[in-house]
C-alpha positions as CSV (number, residue, x, y, z in Angstrom):
1,M,0.0,0.0,0.0
2,G,1.3,3.4,-0.9
3,V,2.5,5.6,2.0
4,P,3.3,9.3,1.6
5,K,7.1,10.0,1.6
6,R,6.6,13.6,2.9
7,R,3.9,15.1,5.1
8,S,1.4,17.1,2.9
9,S,1.0,20.7,4.1
10,K,-2.2,22.3,5.4
11,T,-2.4,24.4,2.3
12,R,-2.3,21.4,-0.1
13,G,-5.1,19.7,1.8
14,R,-7.2,22.9,1.9
15,Q,-6.7,23.5,-1.8
16,R,-7.9,20.0,-2.6
17,R,-11.0,20.5,-0.4
18,A,-11.7,24.0,-1.8
19,A,-11.8,22.7,-5.4
20,N,-15.4,21.6,-4.9
21,V,-16.6,24.9,-3.5
22,N,-16.8,26.6,-6.9
23,L,-19.5,24.4,-8.3
24,E,-22.2,26.2,-10.3
25,A,-25.9,26.0,-9.6
26,P,-27.9,24.0,-12.2
27,N,-29.5,25.9,-15.0
28,L,-33.2,26.5,-14.5
29,V,-35.8,26.5,-17.4
30,E,-39.4,27.3,-17.5
31,C,-41.9,24.5,-17.6
32,P,-44.0,24.8,-20.8
33,Q,-47.2,23.6,-19.0
34,C,-47.3,25.5,-15.6
35,H,-44.5,28.0,-16.2
36,V,-42.6,27.2,-13.0
37,L,-38.7,27.2,-13.0
38,I,-37.4,23.6,-12.9
39,V,-34.1,21.9,-13.5
40,S,-33.8,20.9,-17.2
41,H,-34.3,17.3,-18.3
42,R,-36.4,16.5,-15.2
43,V,-40.1,15.9,-14.6
44,C,-41.8,19.0,-13.4
45,P,-42.6,18.5,-9.7
46,E,-45.6,20.9,-9.9
47,C,-47.6,19.4,-12.9
48,G,-45.9,16.1,-13.6
49,Y,-45.1,16.8,-17.3
50,Y,-42.0,16.0,-19.2
51,K,-41.6,16.9,-22.9
52,N,-45.2,17.8,-23.2
53,K,-46.4,14.4,-21.9
54,E,-47.9,13.6,-18.5
55,V,-45.5,11.3,-16.8
56,V,-46.6,11.5,-13.2
57,A,-50.3,11.8,-12.4
58,K,-51.0,14.7,-10.1
59,K,-54.2,15.2,-8.1
């Protein structure tokens, strides 16, 4: 099993962890049925439609 030859500094570890901080928020698009902002390529949680077809029946 590989063992580090030298101790990694605090800065190196913090840089590695900080690389995931700059992730972007997902793009939101408007649902063509109910005009609510949703994540693209997902079923609308409000009306249950995806690509102008009802996928999930809502009451």
